[in-house]
N, C-alpha and C positions, 0 to 999 in steps of 0.2 A: 707316477716316475719316481722312482729313487733317484737318489742322485748320486753322482760318480763318486767316489771316496777320494781320490785322486784331486777332483776338482774343488771338491769339498773343503780340502787340508790346507792348499794354495790360497782359499778365500778366506780361511779361519787367518793364515800368517796374515795374508797383505792386511786383514781388519785390525790387526795390530798395531798398525802405523796410524801415527797423528792424521787426523781428518779422513781417514778414510773409511767410511762407513760399507754397509754388507753390500748394497747394489755397487759401488766403486769397486770393491774387492773382485766381487761376481764377473764384472764388465774387465776388468784385468787380466784375471784368469783366463776368460775365453781369448781375450787378446794374445796371452801364450801362447794359447793352443792354436794358431794364425800364425805363429811366429816361425819361419826357417830356423831349424836346427843349431845353427852358428849363433844366430843371433841369442837364440834361449841359454844355449851353453855360455856364451858370454856375457847373458845378463847374470846367470848361476854362480860363474867364477867369481865376477864383479861383487856378489853378495856375500859369499864366502871368504874371500882376500880383506874384505871390510874390515873387522875386528884384528886379524894378523899383521895385515899394512900398515894400520892408524895407532898410534901411542897418545898417552899427554908429555909435555915440553917437563923437562924435571925440572927447569928454571922457573915457570909462569903457569899451566897448567893448559896452556893450548894445545889443540891436538895436528899433529905432524906428524910427516911419515920418515924426519931426516929425528936427528940426536937430539938438536933443539930446535925448536919453531925456527921460521925466517923471519920473527918479529926480535925475537932476543937474539941471533947473530947478524939482526944488521945495525954496524956500526955506528950508520947516519943517524940512528935515533937519538931522540932527547932523553937522557939517561938521569934526569933529574926532575922527570916528570913522570907518576905513574896514574893509570886509569884501574879501578877494580871494578869489575864485572861479576857476573852472577854463571853466564855459561860463554862457550867458545863462539857460539850464534850470537850474541852482544857487542863480540868485540870484533867480528866479520863485519856487522852494521857498520861501526863506526869506521873499520878501515873501507868500506865500501864510499863512505860520507867524505872520506879522506882529510878530514881536517884537526884529526888526533895526532901526532907523529911521536909520542914518549913509548914507555914502555907499557905492558900488561899482568894483571896478575888475576884469573880468573878460579874464581872463590868454590866453584861447584856445586852452586845452590843459594839458598837465602836461607834463614834462620825460621823455621817452619813448627809451630809448636801441632799445626792440623795434619802438617805430613810427619809428623816425628822426626825431622831435623834438626838439630840442636849444632851449636856451636864445634863440636868435635869430629861431626861431620865434612865440615868445609874444612879450605886449605887455610884456615885464618894462622896460623901456626908457621907454614912457610912464607906467608906473607909478611908477620914482622920478623920472622930472622932475613929478608931482605931488608926491607925498612932497616934494621940494625947493621948495615952494612955501610949505613951515611952516605949514601951517593943521593937518596930522593930528597929533593926540599917540597913537592906538592902532592897530594895523593889527590885524585878524581873520586869520589865514587858513587859508580854509577849502574845502582842496584835500579830495579823498575820500582814506580812510585805505587807500588802495593803495599800493604798492612807488614808482607813479609821484609818486602827490599826496604822499607823505612827502619822497621828493626832490624835488620842485619845493617843498616848503614848508620844507625843512631850506634850499635854497639861497637863497630870497626870507629868512627869517631872517637868517641872515649876511650879507647886503647892507644888509638895511634897519637892523638893529643900529645900525651905528656913527652911524646920522643921528638917535642920541636919540631915537627913535619906540620907546613900547613893540610889541612883537612878543606876540601870543598865539594860539593854534590850537585848535581847536574839543577841547571834550572828545570822548573817545569813551566807551561805556559800554554798558549794557544797555537794551533797548528798553522804555517805559512798558508793560506786561502782558504784558512775557514771562518765561518760569521759569528762574531759575540754571540748573538743571541741563542746560538744552538751549543754555545758553550755553558757544562754543569759549573755551577756555585764553587767546587774546590778547584778546577780547574782554572776560572777567574781569580779565584783570590791566590792562588798559587802565580798567576801571571804579571797580578799584582807585585808580591813580593820579592821577584827576580824581577822587576824592572829594572833599566841600565838607562844611562845619560844620551840623550841622541845631540 
């Protein structure tokens, strides 16, 4: 039996999403066929308005529906402390944790030779411009502990340090509830390097 073209088109579109394979896309497409018209129209409208409703904050690079994001507009944030992250989803993770109350700067990725992303593809000039305003006393670099993340962190540290701003990096180590015998050697060595006094 020949596959229905409209259904196949929806499946192909859904399969472009991260972590959605062919089978999952097929199940979702069939689920959409069973939805009532109002729910399906609402779903369609939500997807259509996604790109037109959300834009990048001109100050930090976070995603927002307002002229500036909630964090940049929050006067209670610590204006002397800034965390540099790769993506908006990284910012969201820290905000959910509720332990950081400074400002953010989103780079829009990391320096990556394999992906063809270089310094010019990131919002580093905007970061430098913000730092030159002279209000920030510490920058926490919170890129992922990968080769690309480390390359980006080292580059940023080199650029920021001459500005007389303290540059720190997130500590790496063992997850809460983890077992030492399951940790790899790099995690153990980073945990040892990042040890603190108790």
